[in-house]
All heavy atoms as an XYZ file, in Angstrom:
737
protein
N      81.725    101.773     90.140
C      83.106    102.152     89.895
C      83.574    101.507     88.593
O      83.458    100.291     88.440
C      84.014    101.674     91.046
O      83.496    102.178     92.273
C      85.426    102.135     90.841
N      84.068    102.287     87.671
C      84.537    101.710     86.404
C      85.803    100.869     86.609
O      86.560    101.086     87.555
C      84.833    102.933     85.538
C      85.010    104.057     86.493
C      84.202    103.726     87.704
N      85.997     99.927     85.718
C      87.203     99.107     85.764
C      88.429     99.969     85.469
O      88.343    100.948     84.714
C      87.122     97.983     84.732
C      86.078     96.915     85.006
C      85.987     95.947     83.831
C      86.401     96.161     86.267
N      89.588     99.597     86.055
C      90.810    100.372     85.794
C      91.194    100.319     84.318
O      91.036     99.289     83.657
C      91.875     99.674     86.641
C      91.153     98.770     87.561
C      89.811     98.506     86.983
N      91.686    101.426     83.819
C      92.089    101.522     82.418
C      93.442    100.842     82.181
O      93.698    100.304     81.118
C      92.152    102.997     82.019
C      92.427    103.220     80.561
C      92.345    104.693     80.210
C      92.603    104.898     78.736
N      92.534    106.308     78.347
N      94.304    100.867     83.207
C      95.654    100.327     83.064
C      95.826     99.100     83.963
O      95.224     99.026     85.036
C      96.693    101.401     83.410
C      96.607    102.583     82.472
C      95.931    103.739     82.850
C      97.161    102.524     81.211
C      95.819    104.811     81.989
C      97.062    103.594     80.343
C      96.392    104.740     80.729
O      96.275    105.796     79.858
N      96.653     98.157     83.540
C      96.817     96.922     84.319
C      97.618     97.140     85.596
O      98.397     98.085     85.708
C      97.580     95.999     83.358
C      98.335     96.927     82.461
C      97.457     98.144     82.317
N      97.409     96.251     86.535
C      98.177     96.308     87.781
C      99.369     95.360     87.688
O      99.417     94.472     86.832
C      97.299     95.936     88.973
O      96.825     94.629     88.842
N     100.321     95.560     88.588
C     101.509     94.726     88.689
C     101.509     94.112     90.086
O     101.292     94.820     91.066
C     102.800     95.567     88.499
C     104.045     94.739     88.730
C     102.817     96.205     87.128
N     101.728     92.816     90.169
C     101.794     92.144     91.465
C     103.232     91.781     91.787
O     103.955     91.270     90.927
C     100.949     90.872     91.458
O      99.598     91.201     91.332
N     103.624     92.048     93.020
C     104.953     91.679     93.504
C     104.791     91.024     94.868
O     104.030     91.507     95.700
C     105.864     92.901     93.643
C     106.223     93.556     92.336
C     107.139     92.650     91.518
N     107.346     93.130     90.189
C     108.446     93.695     89.761
N     109.456     93.869     90.574
N     108.554     94.088     88.523
N     105.491     89.942     95.077
C     105.476     89.256     96.367
C     106.794     89.502     97.081
O     107.865     89.449     96.460
C     105.261     87.754     96.192
C     103.879     87.414     95.660
O     102.985     88.276     95.742
O     103.691     86.288     95.171
N     106.708     89.777     98.386
C     107.884     89.985     99.217
C     107.824     89.030    100.397
O     106.826     88.989    101.113
C     107.929     91.413     99.759
C     108.064     92.554     98.771
C     108.022     93.881     99.510
C     109.351     92.427     97.991
N     108.884     88.277    100.606
C     109.008     87.429    101.781
C     110.084     88.040    102.665
O     111.228     88.190    102.245
C     109.382     86.003    101.375
O     109.474     85.184    102.513
N     109.693     88.401    103.880
C     110.574     89.139    104.776
C     110.910     88.332    106.013
O     110.055     87.614    106.535
C     109.878     90.423    105.230
C     109.304     91.306    104.135
C     108.372     92.335    104.735
C     110.417     91.963    103.361
N     112.135     88.463    106.496
C     112.523     87.878    107.777
C     112.651     89.028    108.765
O     113.331     90.016    108.492
C     113.859     87.108    107.667
C     114.313     86.623    109.034
C     113.724     85.941    106.711
N     111.951     88.877    109.896
C     111.951     89.933    110.908
C     111.892     89.309    112.300
O     111.680     88.104    112.443
C     110.771     90.873    110.697
S     109.188     90.044    110.758
N     112.071     90.145    113.318
C     111.963     89.673    114.691
C     110.559     89.159    114.958
O     109.580     89.641    114.381
C     112.288     90.799    115.680
C     113.763     91.152    115.689
O     114.592     90.274    115.367
O     114.088     92.308    116.016
N     110.475     88.212    115.857
C     109.191     87.635    116.243
C     108.226     88.695    116.760
O     107.016     88.576    116.615
C     109.430     86.561    117.314
C     108.258     85.677    117.617
C     107.851     84.751    116.474
O     108.713     84.033    115.949
O     106.662     84.767    116.124
N     108.749     89.776    117.337
C     107.909     90.818    117.935
C     107.235     91.739    116.912
O     106.301     92.460    117.252
C     108.736     91.660    118.898
O     109.773     92.319    118.186
N     107.691     91.725    115.661
C     107.114     92.596    114.630
C     105.727     92.071    114.251
O     105.560     90.888    113.954
C     108.023     92.655    113.380
C     107.351     93.431    112.258
C     109.369     93.262    113.718
N     104.741     92.966    114.281
C     103.383     92.553    113.940
C     103.108     92.757    112.447
O     103.789     93.540    111.773
C     102.337     93.353    114.740
O     102.392     94.728    114.327
C     102.572     93.236    116.239
N     102.075     92.068    111.972
C     101.648     92.225    110.584
C     101.214     93.674    110.336
O     101.543     94.263    109.311
C     100.503     91.241    110.254
C      99.912     91.524    108.884
C     100.996     89.803    110.336
N     100.509     94.246    111.293
C     100.043     95.631    111.143
C     101.213     96.608    111.006
O     101.153     97.536    110.198
C      99.171     96.019    112.335
N     102.271     96.404    111.794
C     103.449     97.270    111.685
C     104.051     97.167    110.287
O     104.396     98.178    109.664
C     104.501     96.884    112.721
C     104.165     97.249    114.138
C     105.194     96.687    115.113
O     105.562     95.519    115.039
N     105.643     97.539    116.025
N     104.224     95.950    109.795
C     104.814     95.745    108.467
C     103.929     96.356    107.386
O     104.423     97.026    106.473
C     105.037     94.261    108.211
N     102.618     96.151    107.478
C     101.706     96.716    106.480
C     101.751     98.246    106.482
O     101.699     98.873    105.426
C     100.277     96.234    106.713
C     100.065     94.801    106.294
C      98.633     94.320    106.520
O      97.873     94.983    107.271
O      98.299     93.274    105.955
N     101.861     98.839    107.654
C     101.935    100.297    107.755
C     103.194    100.825    107.077
O     103.146    101.790    106.305
C     101.895    100.743    109.229
O     100.655    100.325    109.800
C     102.035    102.252    109.364
N     104.329    100.198    107.349
C     105.591    100.628    106.729
C     105.522    100.453    105.215
O     105.930    101.340    104.456
C     106.788     99.850    107.325
C     108.068    100.136    106.550
C     106.972    100.202    108.791
N     104.994     99.325    104.754
C     104.866     99.080    103.307
C     103.986    100.145    102.666
O     104.339    100.731    101.641
C     104.308     97.661    103.045
C     105.341     96.604    103.420
C     103.889     97.505    101.580
C     104.794     95.185    103.471
N     102.845    100.418    103.271
C     101.897    101.383    102.715
C     102.495    102.776    102.641
O     102.361    103.470    101.624
C     100.603    101.404    103.561
O     100.046    100.089    103.573
C      99.591    102.380    103.010
N     103.168    103.204    103.705
C     103.779    104.533    103.716
C     104.908    104.652    102.693
O     105.042    105.672    102.024
C     104.301    104.855    105.107
C     103.204    105.092    106.123
C     103.726    105.222    107.555
O     104.951    105.069    107.774
O     102.901    105.465    108.456
N     105.722    103.612    102.574
C     106.868    103.671    101.666
C     106.461    103.548    100.201
O     107.071    104.174     99.335
C     107.874    102.578    102.022
N     105.452    102.748     99.914
C     105.064    102.497     98.523
C     104.394    103.696     97.874
O     104.497    103.895     96.669
C     104.152    101.285     98.444
N     103.704    104.479     98.663
C     103.081    105.682     98.121
C     101.823    105.403     97.319
O     101.144    104.401     97.507
N     101.540    106.311     96.376
C     100.259    106.300     95.670
C     100.097    105.162     94.670
O      98.981    104.890     94.233
C     100.043    107.637     94.969
C     101.071    107.935     93.900
C     100.851    109.291     93.284
C     101.912    109.509     92.208
N     101.718    110.720     91.469
N     101.171    104.491     94.287
C     101.045    103.386     93.331
C     100.519    102.098     93.976
O     100.033    101.220     93.282
C     102.387    103.104     92.643
C     102.922    104.210     91.741
C     104.250    103.787     91.123
C     101.921    104.566     90.660
N     100.593    102.009     95.283
C     100.129    100.805     95.976
C      98.608    100.794     96.035
O      97.990    101.721     96.543
C     100.707    100.742     97.395
C     100.338     99.500     98.193
C     100.999     98.263     97.601
C     100.740     99.666     99.639
N      98.017     99.758     95.517
C      96.564     99.612     95.546
C      96.112     98.637     96.630
O      95.024     98.772     97.174
C      96.039     99.120     94.195
C      96.257    100.089     93.080
C      95.449    101.360     93.324
N      95.558    102.239     92.189
C      96.011    103.465     92.252
N      96.419    103.956     93.383
N      96.074    104.217     91.187
N      96.940     97.636     96.931
C      96.554     96.628     97.909
C      97.808     95.943     98.443
O      98.756     95.713     97.701
C      95.631     95.594     97.243
C      94.961     94.688     98.237
O      94.835     95.006     99.414
N      94.520     93.537     97.768
N      97.789     95.629     99.734
C      98.846     94.831    100.347
C      98.145     93.754    101.162
O      97.200     94.031    101.886
C      99.820     95.674    101.201
C      99.113     96.417    102.294
C     100.922     94.812    101.777
N      98.604     92.511    100.990
C      97.921     91.392    101.631
C      98.938     90.377    102.136
O      99.824     89.941    101.392
C      96.993     90.738    100.604
C      96.177     89.600    101.130
C      95.265     89.096    100.032
C      94.486     87.894    100.499
N      93.622     87.387     99.427
N      98.812     90.022    103.398
C      99.641     88.969    103.970
C      99.131     87.626    103.455
O      97.932     87.370    103.482
C      99.548     88.994    105.497
C     100.268     87.864    106.225
C     101.763     88.118    106.254
C      99.726     87.700    107.624
N     100.057     86.764    102.969
C      99.598     85.448    102.553
C     100.338     84.295    103.224
O      99.956     83.128    103.040
C      99.606     85.294    101.021
C     100.966     85.303    100.372
C     101.699     84.137    100.223
C     101.481     86.487     99.874
C     102.934     84.152     99.597
C     102.723     86.511     99.250
C     103.444     85.332     99.115
N     101.354     84.588    104.054
C     102.034     83.490    104.743
C     102.863     84.024    105.908
O     103.465     85.090    105.807
C     102.953     82.745    103.765
C     103.580     81.503    104.368
O     102.866     80.758    105.071
O     104.782     81.272    104.141
N     102.866     83.257    106.990
C     103.797     83.461    108.098
C     104.459     82.115    108.329
O     103.779     81.092    108.439
C     103.090     83.933    109.387
C     102.483     85.315    109.180
C     104.079     83.965    110.551
C     101.754     85.861    110.389
N     105.791     82.116    108.368
C     106.529     80.861    108.499
C     107.572     80.975    109.601
O     108.279     81.969    109.703
C     107.207     80.526    107.164
C     108.103     79.310    107.227
C     107.569     78.032    107.272
C     109.484     79.448    107.276
C     108.384     76.919    107.342
C     110.313     78.343    107.343
C     109.760     77.083    107.382
O     110.560     75.985    107.453
N     107.636     79.927    110.403
C     108.692     79.766    111.409
C     109.203     78.348    111.248
O     108.417     77.424    111.189
C     108.127     79.949    112.815
C     107.565     81.313    113.104
C     106.764     81.298    114.417
N     106.181     82.589    114.709
C     104.960     82.951    114.338
N     104.195     82.129    113.661
N     104.507     84.147    114.652
N     110.500     78.190    111.187
C     111.031     76.833    111.055
C     112.357     76.818    110.322
O     113.115     77.791    110.348
N     112.607     75.716    109.652
C     113.860     75.498    108.946
C     114.157     76.651    107.995
O     113.317     77.054    107.204
C     113.801     74.178    108.147
O     113.421     73.127    109.030
C     115.149     73.864    107.525
N     115.358     77.191    108.104
C     115.787     78.285    107.246
C     115.542     79.671    107.827
O     116.009     80.659    107.273
N     114.784     79.739    108.914
C     114.520     81.018    109.576
C     115.174     80.961    110.955
O     114.899     80.049    111.730
C     113.002     81.280    109.708
C     112.748     82.582    110.440
C     112.339     81.300    108.339
N     116.053     81.911    111.277
C     116.766     81.880    112.557
C     115.822     81.886    113.765
O     114.698     82.382    113.693
C     117.605     83.162    112.531
C     117.690     83.552    111.100
C     116.438     83.053    110.453
N     116.300     81.352    114.859
C     115.556     81.347    116.119
C     115.223     82.779    116.543
O     116.053     83.674    116.432
C     116.407     80.675    117.203
C     115.671     80.410    118.491
C     114.643     79.300    118.386
O     114.846     78.370    117.582
O     113.649     79.365    119.108
N     113.989     83.002    116.994
C     113.565     84.331    117.400
C     113.108     85.205    116.248
O     112.781     86.368    116.425
N     113.096     84.649    115.052
C     112.673     85.378    113.849
C     111.489     84.650    113.216
O     111.207     83.500    113.527
C     113.811     85.446    112.820
C     115.092     86.057    113.314
C     115.075     87.537    113.124
C     116.453     88.120    113.486
N     116.477     89.544    113.323
N     110.812     85.341    112.320
C     109.748     84.733    111.530
C     109.795     85.308    110.125
O     110.389     86.360    109.883
C     108.379     84.978    112.158
C     107.946     86.435    112.194
C     106.609     86.590    112.888
C     106.282     88.070    113.112
N     105.064     88.233    113.887
N     109.178     84.601    109.215
C     109.084     85.058    107.840
C     107.633     85.433    107.563
O     106.721     84.663    107.856
C     109.529     83.950    106.879
O     109.259     84.328    105.541
N     107.434     86.629    107.032
C     106.106     87.073    106.622
C     106.151     87.357    105.125
O     107.069     88.029    104.649
C     105.687     88.342    107.367
C     105.493     88.155    108.842
S     104.713     89.575    109.661
C     105.998     90.812    109.536
N     105.163     86.846    104.397
C     105.111     87.047    102.954
C     103.891     87.898    102.598
O     102.770     87.604    103.033
C     105.064     85.719    102.230
N     104.139     88.939    101.835
C     103.092     89.877    101.431
C     102.996     89.926     99.909
O     103.997     89.839     99.209
C     103.408     91.294    101.921
C     103.352     91.458    103.402
C     104.494     91.284    104.177
C     102.163     91.779    104.033
C     104.453     91.438    105.552
C     102.112     91.933    105.411
C     103.253     91.758    106.170
N     101.793     90.107     99.428
C     101.552     90.362     98.014
C     101.181     91.833     97.866
O     100.285     92.317     98.569
C     100.417     89.471     97.513
O     100.191     89.699     96.145
N     101.863     92.532     96.980
C     101.609     93.952     96.742
C     101.038     94.121     95.344
O     101.547     93.550     94.381
C     102.901     94.763     96.842
C     103.445     95.093     98.230
C     103.845     93.849     98.983
C     104.602     96.036     98.122
N      99.977     94.896     95.243
C      99.394     95.230     93.946
C      99.683     96.697     93.676
O      99.311     97.569     94.467
C      97.889     94.991     93.940
C      97.243     95.336     92.616
C      95.724     95.232     92.647
O      95.154     94.880     93.705
O      95.117     95.532     91.618
N     100.353     96.967     92.556
C     100.733     98.330     92.168
C     100.013     98.702     90.881
O      99.883     97.875     89.973
C     102.242     98.423     91.949
C     103.150     97.918     93.070
C     104.598     97.891     92.608
C     102.993     98.771     94.309
N      99.547     99.949     90.794
C      98.896    100.410     89.567
C      98.890    101.926     89.546
O      98.696    102.570     90.574
C      97.461     99.893     89.475
C      96.795    100.218     88.140
C      95.401     99.656     87.980
N      94.488    100.282     88.927
C      93.824     99.627     89.883
N      93.968     98.342     90.034
N      93.017    100.280     90.690
N      99.091    102.471     88.368
C      98.984    103.916     88.161
C      97.678    104.199     87.427
O      97.232    103.392     86.607
C     100.167    104.429     87.353
N      97.074    105.329     87.717
C      95.811    105.691     87.071
C      96.011    106.266     85.671
O      95.083    106.286     84.870
C      95.059    106.727     87.915
C      94.581    106.139     89.232
O      94.308    104.912     89.292
O      94.483    106.911     90.210
N      97.235    106.735     85.382
C      97.460    107.457     84.136
C      98.373    106.758     83.129
O      98.621    107.278     82.052
C      98.031    108.840     84.451
C      99.360    108.753     85.194
O      99.688    107.668     85.720
O     100.066    109.778     85.248
N      98.872    105.574     83.483
C      99.803    104.888     82.571
C     100.008    103.441     83.003
O      99.665    103.065     84.115
C     101.154    105.600     82.554
C     101.821    105.640     83.925
C     103.039    106.562     83.927
N     103.420    106.969     85.251
C     104.087    106.211     86.136
N     104.449    104.996     85.820
N     104.387    106.683     87.330
N     100.599    102.676     82.111
C     101.017    101.324     82.449
C     102.371    101.410     83.137
O     103.268    102.104     82.654
C     101.125    100.453     81.172
O      99.832    100.406     80.558
C     101.594     99.051     81.493
N     102.515    100.728     84.253
C     103.785    100.756     84.974
C     104.860     99.966     84.231
O     104.586     98.916     83.649
C     103.617    100.162     86.371
C     102.734    100.925     87.340
C     102.641    100.190     88.664
C     103.258    102.328     87.556
N     106.072    100.469     84.276
C     107.211     99.752     83.708
C     107.885     98.945     84.819
O     107.586     99.133     86.003
C     108.238    100.737     83.112
O     108.757    101.538     84.182
C     107.608    101.624     82.051
N     108.803     98.076     84.435
C     109.578     97.337     85.436
C     110.345     98.298     86.338
O     110.468     98.075     87.538
C     110.564     96.372     84.767
C     109.892     95.125     84.230
O     108.765     94.806     84.680
O     110.490     94.451     83.370
N     110.865     99.376     85.750
C     111.617    100.359     86.539
C     110.721    101.029     87.583
O     111.161    101.264     88.713
C     112.235    101.408     85.617
N     109.473    101.311     87.221
C     108.527    101.904     88.177
C     108.302    100.984     89.368
O     108.387    101.402     90.519
C     107.170    102.176     87.517
C     107.209    103.236     86.441
O     108.048    104.152     86.533
O     106.391    103.139     85.505
N     108.002     99.727     89.086
C     107.706     98.798     90.173
C     108.961     98.481     90.994
O     108.888     98.368     92.217
C     107.050     97.520     89.651
O     107.848     96.877     88.699
N     110.105     98.386     90.350
C     111.348     98.133     91.086
C     111.694     99.299     92.008
O     112.197     99.093     93.114
C     112.509     97.859     90.124
C     112.509     96.466     89.536
C     112.550     95.377     90.599
O     113.326     95.485     91.582
O     111.791     94.405     90.462
N     111.421    100.517     91.573
C     111.681    101.687     92.414
C     110.818    101.639     93.673
O     111.294    101.936     94.778
C     111.417    102.967     91.632
N     109.557    101.254     93.535
C     108.668    101.140     94.691
C     109.168    100.054     95.636
O     109.261    100.254     96.852
C     107.215    100.856     94.246
C     106.338    100.513     95.447
C     106.645    102.041     93.484
N     109.514     98.897     95.095
C     109.974     97.773     95.918
C     111.266     98.143     96.649
O     111.438     97.817     97.826
C     110.147     96.496     95.065
C     108.802     96.055     94.473
C     110.783     95.384     95.873
C     107.717     95.781     95.487
N     112.164     98.842     95.983
C     113.416     99.279     96.611
C     113.137    100.210     97.784
O     113.731    100.064     98.861
C     114.321     99.973     95.571
O     114.615     99.038     94.527
C     115.612    100.450     96.192
N     112.210    101.150     97.614
C     111.839    102.057     98.700
C     111.204    101.296     99.861
O     111.492    101.568    101.027
C     110.861    103.122     98.188
C     111.504    104.240     97.419
C     110.495    105.220     96.872
C     109.623    105.824     97.948
N     108.679    106.835     97.432
N     110.340    100.342     99.540
C     109.670     99.551    100.574
C     110.688     98.742    101.371
O     110.657     98.730    102.611
C     108.595     98.628     99.946
C     108.117     97.572    100.933
C     107.421     99.447     99.427
N     111.607     98.076    100.689
C     112.618     97.263    101.384
C     113.527     98.120    102.258
O     113.878     97.719    103.372
C     113.434     96.454    100.373
C     112.682     95.316     99.668
C     113.548     94.694     98.583
C     112.220     94.264    100.667
N     113.890     99.301    101.777
C     114.730    100.200    102.577
C     113.991    100.656    103.835
O     114.570    100.687    104.924
C     115.160    101.404    101.740
N     112.714    100.983    103.707
C     111.925    101.415    104.865
C     111.734    100.275    105.858
O     111.812    100.485    107.072
C     110.571    101.944    104.399
N     111.500     99.069    105.371
C     111.340     97.914    106.253
C     112.626     97.637    107.028
O     112.590     97.331    108.223
C     110.923     96.677    105.457
C     109.474     96.669    104.968
C     109.290     95.624    103.871
C     108.517     96.421    106.119
N     113.759     97.763    106.367
C     115.048     97.547    107.028
C     115.279     98.616    108.097
O     115.678     98.316    109.222
C     116.179     97.562    105.989
C     117.570     97.493    106.564
C     117.845     96.162    107.237
C     119.279     96.112    107.736
N     119.445     95.107    108.756
N     115.018     99.868    107.745
C     115.280    100.987    108.651
C     114.345    100.963    109.870
O     114.795    101.142    111.004
C     115.107    102.305    107.907
C     115.292    103.524    108.780
C     114.983    104.822    108.036
O     115.212    104.865    106.815
O     114.510    105.766    108.683
N     113.051    100.744    109.648
C     112.074    100.874    110.730
C     111.826     99.601    111.528
O     111.518     99.658    112.712
C     110.760    101.397    110.173
C     110.901    102.799    109.619
C     109.618    103.316    109.044
C     109.847    104.731    108.507
N     108.668    105.283    107.876
N     111.944     98.434    110.852
C     111.614     97.178    111.529
C     112.760     96.171    111.528
O     112.602     95.065    112.033
C     110.374     96.535    110.867
C     109.104     97.372    110.852
C     108.004     96.629    110.088
C     108.656     97.708    112.258
N     113.888     96.527    110.926
C     115.019     95.617    110.767
C     114.594     94.328    110.063
O     115.046     93.246    110.391
C     115.674     95.313    112.112
C     117.091     94.747    111.934
O     117.727     95.099    110.924
O     117.512     93.944    112.782
N     113.677     94.478    109.088
C     113.197     93.339    108.293
C     113.965     93.303    106.978
O     114.181     94.343    106.354
C     111.707     93.468    108.040
N     114.365     92.101    106.568
C     115.125     91.950    105.331
C     114.444     90.939    104.426
O     113.684     90.081    104.869
C     116.589     91.513    105.630
C     117.336     92.600    106.347
C     116.632     90.214    106.391
N     114.766     91.030    103.152
C     114.232     90.098    102.166
C     114.762     88.701    102.449
O     115.943     88.519    102.721
C     114.647     90.562    100.773
C     113.901     90.019     99.575
C     112.427     90.338     99.660
C     114.490     90.598     98.307
N     113.870     87.746    102.425
C     114.270     86.364    102.697
C     114.913     85.746    101.491
O     114.558     85.911    100.392
C     113.041     85.555    103.104
C     113.375     84.135    103.456
C     112.206     83.463    104.110
N     112.528     82.070    104.277
C     111.668     81.096    104.246
N     110.400     81.352    104.080
N     112.041     79.853    104.391
């Protein structure tokens, strides 16, 4: 497989959600909302404790975005992140920490 011609953009999201929300559920919502620009989504932290309300947890994901035909602009990546956050709020009641 040849190396990508255009660079990728990494964005990290830390979300607060109910304790019952699974990593798989969050990854599914992120993947569906991000669309074709999403190349990889990876959980890198789960936190419970100070600053997170009782019955909630914080999950942090790293998202890799890349287009095959161009370099992404800040507006491109922000549009994806906005869609992802809206879908997470609607489907899982997860919000940005």
